[in-house]
N, C-alpha and C positions, 0 to 999 in steps of 0.2 A: 411205924415211928414216922415222924414227920421230919422234913429238912427244913432249913432256914426260910425258905419261902411258903411251907405251910404245906407243900405237895408231899405225898407219899414217896418215900425213898425207893427207886427202883431196886438197889442192891438186897432190899427187904421183901421183894417180890418173893412168889414162889417160884422156886428153882425150875420146874417144870414148864411153868406158864414163860419163863425168860427162853427156857431151850425151844418151846413151841415157836415163839415170836422170832426166835433166831433163825430157824428152818423155814418159817415163813418168808422171813426178808431174804435170804438167802436163794430160796428157790425164785423169788421174785427178780433178783438181782440177776442170777443166772439164765433165766427167761429174757430178759431185758439184753442180755450179751450173747443171744442166740442159740442158747442149749433147748434142748427139749427134755423136761423134768418127765421121766416116765414113771417112777415110783417114789413114795416118800415112806419113811420109816417102815422098810420091809424087815419083818422079824421072822426069826427062826429060834430054835433051841439054843444056839451058840450066843445069839445076840442080836443086834440091828443095825442096819444101815441107814443112814440119815436121808439121803437122796441119791437117786440113781437117774443120771441124765445121758443124753446122748449130745455129742459136741461133734457134727459131721459124721464119720465113719466110727469114731471113737466111744465107747461105752465108758462113763466116768462115774465112779463111786466118790461121793462128795461125804466127808466128814465135816460137820456144821459144829462151831464152838461159840458160844456166847458169853459175854461179860457184861456189866452193868457198870461200866467206868473202869478207872484204875483199881487194880486189885494187889493185895500184897501176894498174890498166887501167882503172878505173872500174867501176861498176855493171853487171850484166847488162842492164838497160834501157838504159844508154847506149852499149852494145855493138852497137845496132842503129842502124847509120849509114844517112844518105841513100841510099847506093849500094845497100846491102841491101834497102832500102824499095822501090827503084826495082827490083831483081831480083825480089822478091817478087811485086811488082805483075805485071810481064812474065810470070811463072811462072804466076801465076793466070789471065791472058788466054790463056795456052796450054792450060792445063789446061780451063778453060771450052770452048775452042774443040774440043780434042781428044776430049773427053769428053762433048761436047754438054749439059754440066750447065745445069740452069736454076735460076735464083734470084731471088725478086722483089727481093732486094738482096744486096750483096757489101759486106763488111766485112773490115778487117784488123786484128787483134788481136795483141799480144805479151803473152807469159808470161815472166815472169824468176823462175827458180828459184835459191835460195841454200841452199846444203848448210853445214851446221854441221860442226865440226871431228870430229864421230863419224861424219859421213857421212849424219846423217839430214836431211830437209828442214827447214831454220831458217825459211825465208820463201818464199812465192809470192807474186807481184804480178802482177794481171792489168789488162791497160791494153786497154780496148775501143776501136775507132777509134784506135787509134794512129798511123796514117798512112793 
């Protein structure tokens, strides 16, 4: 579907492509902020962790949410439900156990990426210790 300017409306783009673009933007944002991104899209039978990064001595499990502008379903941050928080915590425990990963501290952050009508990143919000 075309928008008034004749361009492809971002909200009609493939949902997976928007998610990948959001994760890419989040990883770049965190790297710019001094984080070291260690893993992307770590998967196991129980699910997937979007990003795993180091912030100093802390191992940070990052949930990335993306939106293509205003949504009737709420903001990207609001899309991180209590169920999702539980799942990320469970996956982090599995990751730590199976990988033998060591960390002085563990943290759970959320990065919300909003794309503008032209598909560019309009806003990135980073919420440390989100849950």
